[in-house]
DSSP file (Angstrom, degrees, kcal/mol; ACC not computed):
  #  RESIDUE AA STRUCTURE BP1 BP2  ACC     N-H-->O    O-->H-N    N-H-->O    O-->H-N    TCO  KAPPA ALPHA  PHI   PSI    X-CA   Y-CA   Z-CA
    1    1 A M              0   0    0      0, 0.0     2,-0.2     0, 0.0     0, 0.0   0.000 360.0 360.0 360.0 133.6   39.1  -26.6   63.3
    2    2 A E        -     0   0    0      1,-0.1     2,-0.3     0, 0.0     0, 0.0  -0.470 360.0-108.1 -76.1 142.3   37.1  -23.3   63.0
    3    3 A T        -     0   0    0     -2,-0.2     2,-0.3     1,-0.1    -1,-0.1  -0.535  31.0-125.9 -70.1 131.8   33.5  -23.1   64.4
    4    4 A K        -     0   0    0     -2,-0.3    82,-2.4    41,-0.0     2,-0.4  -0.586  29.2-160.7 -76.3 135.8   30.9  -23.0   61.7
    5    5 A R  E     -Ab  46  86A   0     41,-0.5    41,-1.5    -2,-0.3     2,-0.3  -0.926  10.3-170.3-124.1 147.4   28.5  -20.0   62.0
    6    6 A S  E     -Ab  45  87A   0     80,-2.2    82,-2.2    -2,-0.4     2,-0.3  -0.942   5.0-159.7-127.0 151.1   25.0  -19.2   60.6
    7    7 A A  E     +Ab  44  88A   0     37,-2.4    37,-1.5    -2,-0.3     2,-0.3  -0.998  15.1 173.9-134.0 142.5   23.0  -16.1   60.6
    8    8 A G  E     -Ab  43  89A   0     80,-2.1    82,-2.2    -2,-0.3     2,-0.4  -0.893  27.7-132.4-144.2 170.1   19.2  -15.7   60.2
    9    9 A L  E     - b   0  90A   0     33,-1.9     2,-0.7    -2,-0.3    82,-0.2  -0.994  15.7-154.7-130.0 122.3   16.3  -13.3   60.2
   10   10 A L  E     - b   0  91A   0     80,-3.6    82,-2.0    -2,-0.4     2,-0.4  -0.886  14.4-155.5 -96.7 108.4   13.1  -14.3   62.1
   11   11 A L  E     + b   0  92A   0     -2,-0.7    11,-3.2    11,-0.5     2,-0.3  -0.702  15.5 179.1 -93.3 135.1   10.2  -12.4   60.6
   12   12 A Y  E     -Cb  21  93A   0     80,-2.3    82,-3.2    -2,-0.4     2,-0.3  -0.917   7.1-175.3-132.2 158.7    7.0  -11.8   62.8
   13   13 A R  E     -C   20   0A   0      7,-2.1     7,-2.7    -2,-0.3     2,-0.5  -0.938  25.5-118.6-145.1 166.9    3.7  -10.0   62.3
   14   14 A R  E     -C   19   0A   0     -2,-0.3     2,-0.4     5,-0.2     5,-0.2  -0.926  23.2-176.0-111.7 132.5    0.8   -9.2   64.4
   15   15 A R  E >   -C   18   0A   0      3,-3.8     3,-1.9    -2,-0.5     2,-0.3  -0.912  65.4 -51.7-131.6 105.7   -2.6  -10.6   63.6
   16   16 A D  T 3  S-     0   0    0     -2,-0.4     0, 0.0     1,-0.3     0, 0.0  -0.552 122.7 -22.3  61.8-125.0   -5.4   -9.3   65.9
   17   17 A A  T 3  S+     0   0    0     -2,-0.3     2,-0.4    -3,-0.1    -1,-0.3   0.357 126.7  81.5 -94.0   3.9   -4.1   -9.9   69.4
   18   18 A E  E <   -C   15   0A   0     -3,-1.9    -3,-3.8   112,-0.0     2,-0.3  -0.898  68.1-138.7-122.0 141.6   -1.6  -12.7   68.4
   19   19 A A  E     -C   14   0A   0     -2,-0.4   112,-0.7    -5,-0.2     2,-0.3  -0.712  18.3-154.1 -94.0 148.4    1.9  -12.5   66.9
   20   20 A E  E     -CD  13 130A   0     -7,-2.7    -7,-2.1    -2,-0.3     2,-0.4  -0.902   2.5-146.4-121.5 153.3    2.8  -14.9   64.2
   21   21 A I  E     -CD  12 129A   0    108,-3.9   108,-2.2    -2,-0.3     2,-0.6  -0.931   9.7-136.9-123.4 141.4    6.2  -16.1   63.3
   22   22 A L  E     + D   0 128A   0    -11,-3.2   -11,-0.5    -2,-0.4     2,-0.3  -0.831  37.1 157.3 -96.0 120.9    7.5  -17.0   59.6
   23   23 A I  E     - D   0 127A   0    104,-2.3   104,-2.4    -2,-0.6     2,-0.4  -0.936  31.0-128.9-133.9 167.4    9.6  -20.3   59.6
   24   24 A G  E     -ED  40 126A   0     16,-2.7    16,-3.1    -2,-0.3     2,-0.4  -0.913  14.6-123.3-120.2 144.6   10.4  -22.8   56.9
   25   25 A H  E     -ED  39 125A   0    100,-3.5    99,-2.4    -2,-0.4   100,-0.7  -0.687  42.3-113.2 -80.2 130.2   10.1  -26.6   56.7
   26   26 A M  E     - D   0 123A   0     12,-2.2    97,-0.3    -2,-0.4    96,-0.1  -0.428  32.4-134.3 -74.5 136.8   13.6  -27.9   55.9
   27   27 A G        +     0   0    0     95,-2.7     3,-0.1    -2,-0.2     4,-0.1  -0.277  54.6  67.1 -86.3 169.5   13.9  -29.5   52.5
   28   28 A G  S >> S-     0   0    0      1,-0.1     4,-1.1     2,-0.1     3,-0.6  -0.273  90.7 -69.8 102.1 169.8   15.5  -32.7   51.4
   29   29 A P  T 34 S+     0   0    0      0, 0.0     4,-0.4     0, 0.0    -1,-0.1   0.817 122.8  61.1 -68.6 -33.0   14.8  -36.4   52.0
   30   30 A F  T 34 S+     0   0    0      1,-0.2     3,-0.2    -3,-0.1    -2,-0.1   0.882 114.3  34.7 -62.8 -35.6   15.7  -36.5   55.7
   31   31 A W  T X4 S+     0   0    0     -3,-0.6     3,-2.5     1,-0.2    -1,-0.2   0.605  90.0 100.4 -95.1 -17.5   13.0  -33.9   56.7
   32   32 A A  T 3< S+     0   0    0     -4,-1.1    -1,-0.2     1,-0.3    -2,-0.1   0.721  90.6  32.0 -49.4 -38.4   10.3  -35.0   54.1
   33   33 A S  T 3  S+     0   0    0     -4,-0.4     2,-0.3    -3,-0.2    -1,-0.3   0.260 105.7  91.3-104.7  10.6    8.1  -37.0   56.4
   34   34 A R    <   +     0   0    0     -3,-2.5     3,-0.1     1,-0.1     4,-0.0  -0.812  33.7 157.8-103.7 145.5    8.8  -35.0   59.5
   35   35 A D    >   +     0   0    0     -2,-0.3     3,-1.7     1,-0.2    -1,-0.1   0.582  55.3  74.4-128.0 -55.6    6.9  -32.0   60.8
   36   36 A E  T 3  S+     0   0    0      1,-0.3   101,-0.2     2,-0.1    -1,-0.2  -0.434 118.1   1.5 -63.8 133.8    7.4  -31.5   64.6
   37   37 A A  T 3  S+     0   0    0     99,-1.7    -1,-0.3   101,-0.2   101,-0.2   0.801 106.5 106.2  51.9  34.8   11.0  -30.0   65.1
   38   38 A A    <   +     0   0    0     -3,-1.7   -12,-2.2    99,-1.0     2,-0.3   0.061  54.6  87.5-125.5  22.9   11.6  -30.0   61.4
   39   39 A W  E     -Ef  25 138A   0     98,-1.8   100,-2.1   -14,-0.2     2,-0.3  -0.862  54.4-164.3-121.0 156.0   11.3  -26.3   60.7
   40   40 A S  E     -E   24   0A   0    -16,-3.1   -16,-2.7    -2,-0.3    -2,-0.0  -0.899  28.5-106.9-136.2 160.7   13.9  -23.6   60.8
   41   41 A I        -     0   0    0     -2,-0.3     2,-0.3   -18,-0.2   -31,-0.1  -0.738  58.1 -94.5 -78.7 136.6   14.4  -19.9   60.9
   42   42 A P  S    S+     0   0    0      0, 0.0   -33,-1.9     0, 0.0     2,-0.3  -0.362  77.6 126.2 -61.1 117.4   15.7  -18.8   57.5
   43   43 A K  E     -A    8   0A   0     -2,-0.3     2,-0.3   -35,-0.2   -35,-0.2  -0.912  32.3-175.0-154.8 175.2   19.4  -18.8   58.0
   44   44 A G  E     -A    7   0A   0    -37,-1.5   -37,-2.4    -2,-0.3    15,-0.1  -0.988  35.0 -70.2-169.6 175.3   22.6  -20.1   56.5
   45   45 A E  E     -A    6   0A   0     -2,-0.3     2,-0.3   -39,-0.3   -39,-0.3  -0.308  40.6-172.0 -73.3 155.8   26.4  -20.3   57.0
   46   46 A Y  E     -A    5   0A   0    -41,-1.5   -41,-0.5     4,-0.1    -1,-0.0  -0.958  23.0-110.8-143.3 158.8   28.8  -17.4   56.5
   47   47 A T    >   -     0   0    0     -2,-0.3     3,-1.8     1,-0.1     8,-0.1  -0.484  32.9-108.1 -88.3 162.8   32.5  -17.0   56.5
   48   48 A P  T 3  S+     0   0    0      0, 0.0    -1,-0.1     0, 0.0   -44,-0.0   0.781 118.8  55.7 -58.7 -26.4   34.6  -15.2   59.2
   49   49 A D  T 3  S+     0   0    0      2,-0.1     2,-0.4     0, 0.0     0, 0.0   0.410  93.7  90.2 -92.0   3.8   35.2  -12.3   56.9
   50   50 A E  S <  S-     0   0    0     -3,-1.8    -4,-0.1     2,-0.0     5,-0.0  -0.822  83.3-111.8-103.2 141.6   31.5  -11.6   56.3
   51   51 A D     >  -     0   0    0     -2,-0.4     4,-1.8     1,-0.1     5,-0.2  -0.485  22.5-140.7 -65.3 125.6   29.1   -9.4   58.3
   52   52 A P  H  > S+     0   0    0      0, 0.0     4,-2.1     0, 0.0     5,-0.1   0.878 101.8  52.6 -57.9 -39.2   26.6  -11.6   60.1
   53   53 A M  H  > S+     0   0    0      2,-0.2     4,-2.2     1,-0.2     5,-0.1   0.890 109.4  48.4 -60.1 -46.3   23.8   -9.2   59.4
   54   54 A A  H  > S+     0   0    0      1,-0.2     4,-2.2     2,-0.2    -1,-0.2   0.800 111.2  51.2 -68.1 -30.7   24.6   -9.2   55.7
   55   55 A A  H  X S+     0   0    0     -4,-1.8     4,-2.6     2,-0.2    -2,-0.2   0.865 106.5  53.3 -77.4 -31.6   24.7  -13.0   55.6
   56   56 A A  H  X S+     0   0    0     -4,-2.1     4,-2.4     2,-0.2   -47,-0.3   0.954 111.8  46.8 -63.8 -47.4   21.3  -13.1   57.4
   57   57 A R  H  X S+     0   0    0     -4,-2.2     4,-2.1     2,-0.2    -2,-0.2   0.940 115.1  46.4 -59.2 -50.2   19.8  -10.9   54.6
   58   58 A R  H  X S+     0   0    0     -4,-2.2     4,-2.6     1,-0.2    -1,-0.2   0.892 114.0  46.7 -60.0 -41.6   21.5  -13.0   51.9
   59   59 A E  H  X S+     0   0    0     -4,-2.6     4,-2.9     2,-0.2     5,-0.3   0.860 108.4  55.3 -74.8 -33.4   20.4  -16.3   53.4
   60   60 A F  H  X S+     0   0    0     -4,-2.4     4,-2.2    -5,-0.2     6,-0.5   0.938 112.9  44.2 -62.9 -44.3   16.8  -15.0   53.9
   61   61 A E  H  X S+     0   0    0     -4,-2.1     4,-2.5    -5,-0.2    -2,-0.2   0.921 115.4  46.8 -61.3 -44.9   16.8  -14.1   50.1
   62   62 A E  H  < S+     0   0    0     -4,-2.6    42,-1.3     2,-0.2    -2,-0.2   0.920 115.7  43.8 -69.2 -42.2   18.4  -17.4   49.0
   63   63 A E  H  < S+     0   0    0     -4,-2.9    60,-0.3    40,-0.2    -1,-0.2   0.857 130.6  23.8 -74.4 -34.8   16.1  -19.7   51.2
   64   64 A L  H  < S-     0   0    0     -4,-2.2    38,-2.4    -5,-0.3    -2,-0.2   0.680  93.9-128.7-107.4 -13.1   12.8  -17.8   50.4
   65   65 A G  S  < S+     0   0    0     -4,-2.5     2,-0.3    -5,-0.4    -4,-0.2   0.661  78.7  96.5  77.5  13.8   13.6  -16.2   47.0
   66   66 A L  S    S-     0   0    0     -6,-0.5    -1,-0.3    -5,-0.2    -2,-0.3  -0.953  76.8-112.9-132.3 149.3   12.3  -12.8   48.5
   67   67 A Q        -     0   0    0     -2,-0.3     3,-0.1    -3,-0.1    -9,-0.1  -0.576  40.0-104.4 -78.1 149.2   14.0   -9.9   50.0
   68   68 A P        -     0   0    0      0, 0.0    -1,-0.1     0, 0.0     3,-0.1  -0.361  43.5-103.1 -65.3 155.1   13.3   -9.2   53.6
   69   69 A P        -     0   0    0      0, 0.0     2,-0.4     0, 0.0    27,-0.0  -0.256  41.5 -93.8 -69.8 169.7   10.9   -6.3   54.2
   70   70 A V  S    S+     0   0    0     -3,-0.1     2,-0.3    22,-0.0    22,-0.0  -0.719  73.8 106.7 -80.9 130.0   12.2   -3.0   55.3
   71   71 A G        -     0   0    0     -2,-0.4     2,-0.2    -3,-0.1    23,-0.1  -0.982  69.9 -54.7 176.9 175.3   12.2   -2.6   59.0
   72   72 A D        -     0   0    0     -2,-0.3     2,-0.6    21,-0.1    21,-0.4  -0.540  45.9-136.8 -74.5 136.5   14.2   -2.5   62.3
   73   73 A W        -     0   0    0     -2,-0.2    19,-0.2    19,-0.1    -1,-0.1  -0.831  15.0-156.6 -93.9 124.8   16.4   -5.4   62.9
   74   74 A I  E     -G   91   0A   0     17,-3.4    17,-2.3    -2,-0.6     2,-0.3  -0.892  17.5-129.9-103.0 119.9   16.2   -6.6   66.6
   75   75 A P  E     +G   90   0A   0      0, 0.0    15,-0.2     0, 0.0     3,-0.1  -0.474  25.8 179.9 -67.2 125.4   19.3   -8.5   67.7
   76   76 A L  E     -     0   0A   0     13,-2.8    14,-0.2     1,-0.4     2,-0.1   0.393  37.8-132.0-107.6   2.6   18.3  -11.9   69.4
   77   77 A G  E     -     0   0A   0     12,-0.5    12,-2.3    71,-0.0    -1,-0.4  -0.481  28.5 -67.0  91.4-160.0   21.8  -13.0   70.1
   78   78 A E  E     -G   88   0A   0     10,-0.2     2,-0.3    -2,-0.1    10,-0.2  -0.846  33.3-168.0-131.9 165.1   23.3  -16.4   69.4
   79   79 A T  E     -G   87   0A   0      8,-2.1     8,-2.9    -2,-0.3     2,-0.5  -0.985  24.0-122.2-149.1 158.6   23.1  -20.0   70.5
   80   80 A R  E     -G   86   0A   0     -2,-0.3     6,-0.2     6,-0.2     5,-0.1  -0.904  27.5-143.3-104.2 128.2   25.2  -23.0   69.9
   81   81 A Q    >   -     0   0    0      4,-3.3     3,-2.2    -2,-0.5    59,-0.0  -0.394  32.0 -98.3 -82.0 168.0   23.5  -26.0   68.3
   82   82 A S  T 3  S+     0   0    0      1,-0.3    -1,-0.1     2,-0.1    -2,-0.0   0.778 123.7  58.8 -56.6 -28.9   24.1  -29.6   69.2
   83   83 A N  T 3  S-     0   0    0      2,-0.1    -1,-0.3     1,-0.1     3,-0.1   0.398 121.0-108.1 -79.7   3.6   26.5  -30.0   66.1
   84   84 A G  S <  S+     0   0    0     -3,-2.2    -2,-0.1     1,-0.3    -1,-0.1   0.124  74.6 138.0  93.7 -15.6   28.6  -27.2   67.5
   85   85 A K        -     0   0    0     -5,-0.1    -4,-3.3   -82,-0.1     2,-0.6  -0.324  49.4-135.1 -62.6 142.4   27.5  -24.5   64.9
   86   86 A V  E     -bG   5  80A   0    -82,-2.4   -80,-2.2    -6,-0.2     2,-0.4  -0.909  18.6-159.7-104.4 128.0   26.8  -21.1   66.4
   87   87 A V  E     -bG   6  79A   0     -8,-2.9    -8,-2.1    -2,-0.6     2,-0.4  -0.923   5.3-166.9-109.2 127.2   23.6  -19.4   65.1
   88   88 A T  E     -bG   7  78A   0    -82,-2.2   -80,-2.1    -2,-0.4     2,-0.4  -0.922  13.9-174.3-109.8 135.2   23.1  -15.7   65.3
   89   89 A V  E     -b    8   0A   0    -12,-2.3   -13,-2.8    -2,-0.4   -12,-0.5  -0.996  16.4-165.6-141.7 145.1   19.5  -14.3   64.6
   90   90 A W  E     -bG   9  75A   0    -82,-2.2   -80,-3.6    -2,-0.4     2,-0.4  -0.821  16.0-142.2-112.3 158.2   17.8  -11.1   64.3
   91   91 A A  E     -bG  10  74A   0    -17,-2.3   -17,-3.4    -2,-0.3     2,-0.4  -0.930  15.4-175.4-121.2 150.3   14.1  -10.5   64.3
   92   92 A M  E     -b   11   0A   0    -82,-2.0   -80,-2.3    -2,-0.4     2,-0.5  -0.988  25.1-129.5-148.3 130.6   12.1   -8.0   62.2
   93   93 A E  E     +b   12   0A   0    -21,-0.4     2,-0.3    -2,-0.4   -80,-0.2  -0.703  59.6 111.2 -83.5 129.4    8.4   -7.1   62.3
   94   94 A G        -     0   0    0    -82,-3.2     2,-0.3    -2,-0.5    -2,-0.1  -0.977  56.7-111.1-177.3 172.8    7.0   -7.3   58.7
   95   95 A D        +     0   0    0     -2,-0.3     2,-0.3   -82,-0.1   -83,-0.0  -0.860  24.0 178.4-121.8 160.3    4.8   -9.3   56.4
   96   96 A L        -     0   0    0     -2,-0.3     2,-0.6   -85,-0.0    -2,-0.0  -0.923  30.5-124.1-160.5 133.6    5.5  -11.6   53.4
   97   97 A D    >   -     0   0    0     -2,-0.3     3,-1.5     1,-0.1     4,-0.2  -0.706  16.8-154.3 -84.2 117.3    3.1  -13.6   51.3
   98   98 A T  G >  S+     0   0    0     -2,-0.6     3,-1.2     1,-0.3    28,-0.2   0.703  88.2  72.1 -71.2 -15.5    4.2  -17.1   51.5
   99   99 A A  G 3  S+     0   0    0      1,-0.2    -1,-0.3     3,-0.0    -2,-0.0   0.656  94.4  56.2 -66.0 -15.1    2.6  -17.9   48.1
  100  100 A L  G <  S+     0   0    0     -3,-1.5    -1,-0.2     2,-0.0     2,-0.2   0.543  79.5 121.6 -91.1 -10.8    5.4  -15.9   46.6
  101  101 A V    <   +     0   0    0     -3,-1.2   -36,-0.2    -4,-0.2   -37,-0.1  -0.391  35.5 179.7 -66.3 125.1    8.2  -18.0   48.2
  102  102 A V        -     0   0    0    -38,-2.4    -1,-0.1    -2,-0.2    -3,-0.0  -0.847  23.6-143.7-124.2  90.8   10.6  -19.6   45.7
  103  103 A P        -     0   0    0      0, 0.0   -40,-0.2     0, 0.0   -39,-0.2  -0.203   8.0-121.7 -67.2 143.8   13.1  -21.5   47.7
  104  104 A G        -     0   0    0    -42,-1.3    18,-3.2    17,-0.1    19,-0.5  -0.155  32.7-134.0 -62.6 172.4   16.8  -21.9   46.8
  105  105 A T  E     -H  121   0B   0     16,-0.3     2,-0.3    17,-0.1    -1,-0.1  -0.871  14.5-159.1-130.2 165.3   18.1  -25.4   46.3
  106  106 A F  E     -H  120   0B   0     14,-2.6    14,-2.8    -2,-0.3     2,-0.5  -0.898  16.5-130.8-135.0 165.4   21.1  -27.5   47.3
  107  107 A T  E     +H  119   0B   0     -2,-0.3     2,-0.3    12,-0.2    12,-0.2  -0.962  30.8 158.9-123.1 133.7   22.6  -30.7   45.7
  108  108 A M  E     -H  118   0B   0     10,-2.7    10,-2.7    -2,-0.5     2,-0.5  -0.986  47.4 -91.3-146.8 160.2   23.5  -33.9   47.5
  109  109 A E  E     -H  117   0B   0     -2,-0.3     8,-0.2     8,-0.2     3,-0.1  -0.619  51.0-150.7 -73.4 124.9   24.0  -37.5   46.8
  110  110 A W  S    S+     0   0    0      6,-2.2     2,-0.2    -2,-0.5    -2,-0.1  -0.966  77.4  27.5-151.7 133.4   20.7  -39.4   47.2
  111  111 A P  S >  S-     0   0    0      0, 0.0     3,-2.1     0, 0.0     5,-0.4   0.578 109.0-108.5 -70.4 156.3   20.2  -42.1   47.9
  112  112 A R  T 3  S+     0   0    0      1,-0.3    -2,-0.1    -2,-0.2    -4,-0.0  -0.230 101.0  17.9 -54.9 138.2   23.4  -42.1   49.9
  113  113 A G  T 3  S+     0   0    0      3,-0.1    -1,-0.3     1,-0.1    -3,-0.1   0.481  95.6 105.2  80.8   2.3   26.1  -44.2   48.3
  114  114 A S  S <  S-     0   0    0     -3,-2.1    -2,-0.1     2,-0.2     3,-0.1   0.657  80.8-131.1 -88.3 -16.4   24.5  -44.2   45.1
  115  115 A G        +     0   0    0     -4,-0.3     2,-0.5     1,-0.3    -3,-0.1   0.474  66.9 128.4  77.3   3.3   26.7  -41.8   43.3
  116  116 A V        -     0   0    0     -5,-0.4    -6,-2.2     2,-0.0     2,-0.5  -0.787  49.1-150.7 -92.7 122.0   23.6  -39.9   42.1
  117  117 A Q  E     -H  109   0B   0     -2,-0.5     2,-0.3    -8,-0.2    -8,-0.2  -0.827  19.7-177.4 -96.0 135.5   23.5  -36.1   42.8
  118  118 A R  E     -H  108   0B   0    -10,-2.7   -10,-2.7    -2,-0.5     2,-0.4  -0.961  22.6-125.9-132.0 151.7   20.0  -34.7   43.2
  119  119 A E  E     +H  107   0B   0     -2,-0.3   -12,-0.2   -12,-0.2   -91,-0.1  -0.761  28.5 178.4 -94.0 132.4   18.7  -31.2   43.8
  120  120 A F  E     -H  106   0B   0    -14,-2.8   -14,-2.6    -2,-0.4     2,-0.2  -0.956  33.2-102.9-132.8 155.4   16.4  -30.4   46.7
  121  121 A P  E     -H  105   0B   0      0, 0.0   -16,-0.3     0, 0.0   -94,-0.2  -0.506  23.6-133.0 -73.2 144.1   14.8  -27.2   48.0
  122  122 A E  S    S+     0   0    0    -18,-3.2   -95,-2.7     1,-0.3     2,-0.4   0.943  99.6  10.1 -58.3 -46.3   16.5  -25.6   51.0
  123  123 A I  E     -D   26   0A   0    -19,-0.5    -1,-0.3   -60,-0.3   -97,-0.2  -0.977  68.8-153.7-126.5 146.8   13.1  -25.3   52.5
  124  124 A D  E    S-     0   0A   0    -99,-2.4     2,-0.3    -2,-0.4   -98,-0.1   0.646  77.5  -2.0-100.0 -13.0   10.0  -26.9   50.9
  125  125 A R  E     -D   25   0A   0   -100,-0.7  -100,-3.5     2,-0.0    -1,-0.4  -0.908  56.7-145.4-170.0 154.6    7.5  -24.4   52.3
  126  126 A A  E     +D   24   0A   0     -2,-0.3     2,-0.3  -102,-0.2  -102,-0.2  -0.936  25.5 170.6-117.7 138.8    7.2  -21.4   54.4
  127  127 A E  E     -D   23   0A   0   -104,-2.4  -104,-2.3    -2,-0.4     2,-0.4  -0.961  33.1-116.3-147.2 165.5    4.3  -20.7   56.7
  128  128 A W  E     +D   22   0A   0     -2,-0.3     2,-0.3  -106,-0.2  -106,-0.2  -0.858  36.9 177.1 -98.4 132.2    3.2  -18.4   59.4
  129  129 A F  E     -D   21   0A   0   -108,-2.2  -108,-3.9    -2,-0.4    -2,-0.0  -0.947  34.9-101.9-136.6 154.2    2.5  -19.9   62.9
  130  130 A S  E  >  -D   20   0A   0     -2,-0.3     4,-2.4  -110,-0.2  -110,-0.2  -0.238  44.9-105.0 -58.6 165.9    1.5  -18.6   66.3
  131  131 A V  H  > S+     0   0    0   -112,-0.7     4,-1.8     2,-0.2    -1,-0.1   0.857 122.4  51.0 -62.8 -38.1    4.4  -18.5   68.7
  132  132 A G  H  > S+     0   0    0      2,-0.2     4,-1.2     1,-0.2    -1,-0.2   0.926 112.4  44.8 -65.1 -47.5    3.1  -21.6   70.5
  133  133 A A  H  > S+     0   0    0      1,-0.2     4,-1.5     2,-0.2     3,-0.4   0.899 111.2  53.3 -69.0 -41.8    2.8  -23.5   67.3
  134  134 A A  H  X S+     0   0    0     -4,-2.4     4,-2.9     1,-0.2    -1,-0.2   0.866 101.0  62.4 -61.0 -35.9    6.3  -22.4   66.1
  135  135 A R  H  < S+     0   0    0     -4,-1.8    -1,-0.2     1,-0.2    -2,-0.2   0.879 107.7  42.3 -60.3 -38.5    7.8  -23.6   69.3
  136  136 A Q  H  < S+     0   0    0     -4,-1.2   -99,-1.7    -3,-0.4    -1,-0.2   0.778 116.5  48.0 -73.8 -29.8    6.7  -27.1   68.5
  137  137 A K  H  < S+     0   0    0     -4,-1.5   -98,-1.8  -101,-0.2   -99,-1.0   0.871  93.8  88.8 -80.3 -40.9    7.7  -26.8   64.7
  138  138 A L  B  < S-f   39   0A   0     -4,-2.9   -98,-0.2  -101,-0.2  -101,-0.2  -0.199  89.8-101.1 -61.2 148.8   11.1  -25.4   65.2
  139  139 A V    >>  -     0   0    0   -100,-2.1     3,-1.9     1,-0.1     4,-0.6  -0.439  44.2-109.3 -61.5 146.4   14.2  -27.6   65.7
  140  140 A A  G >4 S+     0   0    0      1,-0.3     3,-1.5  -103,-0.2     4,-0.4   0.833 112.5  57.6 -50.3 -47.6   15.0  -27.6   69.4
  141  141 A S  G 34 S+     0   0    0      1,-0.3     3,-0.3     2,-0.1    -1,-0.3   0.672 105.4  51.7 -65.5 -16.3   18.1  -25.5   69.4
  142  142 A Q  G X> S+     0   0    0     -3,-1.9     3,-1.5     1,-0.2     4,-0.6   0.563  83.5  86.2 -96.0  -6.1   16.3  -22.5   67.7
  143  143 A R  H XX S+     0   0    0     -3,-1.5     4,-1.4    -4,-0.6     3,-0.6   0.751  75.4  71.9 -68.8 -19.9   13.4  -22.3   70.1
  144  144 A V  H 3> S+     0   0    0     -4,-0.4     4,-2.1    -3,-0.3    -1,-0.3   0.807  88.9  63.5 -62.5 -25.1   15.5  -20.0   72.4
  145  145 A F  H <> S+     0   0    0     -3,-1.5     4,-1.7     1,-0.2    -1,-0.2   0.822  97.3  53.8 -68.5 -33.8   15.1  -17.3   69.8
  146  146 A L  H <X S+     0   0    0     -3,-0.6     4,-1.6    -4,-0.6    -1,-0.2   0.923 107.6  52.7 -67.2 -41.0   11.2  -17.3   70.4
  147  147 A D  H  < S+     0   0    0     -4,-1.4     3,-0.3     1,-0.2    -2,-0.2   0.943 110.1  46.4 -59.9 -43.8   11.9  -16.7   74.1
  148  148 A R  H  < S+     0   0    0     -4,-2.1    -1,-0.2     1,-0.2    -2,-0.2   0.816 112.6  52.0 -66.3 -26.3   14.2  -13.8   73.3
  149  149 A L  H >< S+     0   0    0     -4,-1.7     3,-2.1     1,-0.2     4,-0.4   0.775  87.3  81.8 -78.9 -27.0   11.6  -12.4   70.9
  150  150 A E  G >< S+     0   0    0     -4,-1.6     3,-1.5    -3,-0.3    -1,-0.2   0.805  82.5  60.5 -58.5 -34.7    8.6  -12.5   73.3
  151  151 A P  G 3  S+     0   0    0      0, 0.0    -1,-0.3     0, 0.0    -2,-0.1   0.796 105.9  50.9 -60.9 -22.6    9.4   -9.2   75.1
  152  152 A F  G <         0   0    0     -3,-2.1    -2,-0.2     1,-0.2    -3,-0.1   0.507 360.0 360.0 -96.4  -4.4    9.1   -7.4   71.7
  153  153 A L    <         0   0    0     -3,-1.5    -1,-0.2    -4,-0.4    -3,-0.1   0.482 360.0 360.0 -79.8 360.0    5.7   -8.9   70.8
């Protein structure tokens, strides 16, 4: 079985003396009532024949409904999540108005076993957080990217 791969873009900005990180709260019924460890870097799966950076750009646009700002992409490497998926992330300094976010959607059977297909947002909101707050909000397997970003802040 081939390893699933995801690629994403972690946007950051500077506000006074503090850096802020843009992350999205995961959509769908499983995450609806959760906050801590229920947020993610905008990312998504890509196929072996797709360029990971191109996938990160595409997924950013799909999840947020906005193009990433123009800027330098900083490679933050990859990590393996507990489900075995390998996630590759880049960071970029830039700004984005979260009021303009129009998240993409996905369809799943809900409630499970009902045979009813429902549509949910990939992320139900995107927000800027301090690095410390983002560390609490992000799913545990993605927190390593904050550690790797810190030397650039």
